[in-house]
C-alpha positions in Angstrom: 0.0 0.0 0.0 2.8 2.4 0.9 4.5 1.7 -2.5 1.3 2.6 -4.3 1.1 5.9 -2.4 4.7 6.6 -3.2 4.4 5.8 -6.9 1.3 8.1 -7.2 3.1 10.8 -5.3 6.1 10.5 -7.6 3.9 10.8 -10.6 2.3 13.9 -9.2 5.6 15.4 -8.1 7.1 14.6 -11.5 4.2 16.5 -13.2 4.6 19.5 -10.9 8.4 19.6 -11.2 8.8 18.9 -14.9 5.9 21.0 -16.2 8.4 23.0 -18.4 9.5 19.8 -20.3 6.0 18.3 -20.4 4.5 21.5 -21.8 6.9 21.4 -24.7 6.0 17.8 -25.4 2.3 18.6 -25.2 2.3 20.9 -28.3 -1.0 22.7 -28.9 -2.9 21.0 -26.0 -2.6 22.3 -22.5 -3.3 18.9 -20.8 -0.2 18.9 -18.5 -0.8 22.6 -17.6 -4.3 21.8 -16.5 -3.2 18.8 -14.5 -0.5 20.8 -12.8 -3.0 23.5 -11.9 -5.2 20.9 -10.3 -2.3 19.5 -8.3 -0.8 22.8 -7.2 -3.0 23.1 -4.0 -1.6 19.7 -2.9 2.0 20.7 -3.5 2.9 20.5 0.2 1.1 17.1 0.8 2.8 15.6 -2.3 6.2 16.9 -1.2 5.8 15.7 2.3 4.7 12.2 1.1 7.6 11.9 -1.3 10.1 13.1 1.3 9.0 10.9 4.2 8.4 7.7 2.1 11.7 8.4 0.2 13.5 8.4 3.6 11.8 5.1 4.4 12.8 3.6 1.0 16.5 4.3 1.8 16.3 1.6 4.4 14.7 -0.9 2.1 17.2 -3.0 0.3 17.5 -2.4 -3.4 15.5 0.8 -3.4 18.3 3.4 -3.1 17.5 5.2 -6.4 13.8 5.4 -5.6 14.5 6.7 -2.1 16.9 9.4 -3.4 14.5 10.6 -6.1 11.7 10.8 -3.5 13.9 12.8 -1.1 14.9 15.2 -3.9 11.3 15.6 -5.0 10.3 16.4 -1.4 13.1 18.9 -1.0 12.2 20.6 -4.3 8.5 20.8 -3.4 8.9 22.0 0.2 11.4 24.8 0.4 9.3 27.2 2.5 8.1 24.5 4.9 11.7 23.1 5.3 12.9 26.5 6.4 10.7 26.3 9.5 12.4 23.1 10.8 14.3 24.0 14.0 18.1 23.8 13.9 18.6 22.6 10.3 15.9 24.6 8.5 18.3 27.2 7.0 20.6 24.6 5.6 17.7 22.6 4.2 16.3 25.7 2.5 19.8 26.6 1.0 20.1 23.0 -0.2 16.6 23.1 -1.7 17.4 26.3 -3.5 20.6 24.9 -4.9 18.6 22.0 -6.4 16.2 24.3 -8.2 18.4 24.2 -11.4 17.8 20.4 -11.6 14.0 20.6 -10.9 12.9 19.5 -14.4 15.4 16.6 -14.5 14.4 15.3 -11.1 10.7 15.7 -12.1 11.3 13.7 -15.3 13.0 10.9 -13.4 10.3 10.8 -10.7 7.5 10.7 -13.4 9.3 7.8 -15.2 10.0 5.8 -12.0 6.4 6.4 -10.7 4.8 5.1 -14.0 7.2 2.1 -14.1 6.4 1.3 -10.5 2.6 1.4 -11.2 3.1 -1.3 -13.8 5.5 -3.3 -11.6 8.3 -2.8 -14.1 10.6 -0.8 -11.9 14.1 -2.3 -12.0 15.3 -0.2 -9.1 13.1 -1.5 -6.4 
């Protein structure tokens, strides 16, 4: 059950993070833009789910790549919320801002891994 939640969260995070690439692939249609607009209010929930479950996946054998991608998605989706963490909030915020240049790439990877995971074709976990 937790893997299904994580895969759906990765797909949603991938759409939110890689909207620039997906919009170019979409052509005349605005399908991905409309989906991203519907997902935007759930940005924090999706980021929190990918971050927490990604940390859990680090401890599962053979799921290192899935865990790292989940953590990166969470960090990219939650920069404002991470700055409120006592003690390490400032460093998490700086790290999240340094990852912003790779936002679309991480989103593409999360989208691909999420779709592969839904079809039980994920070679990384």
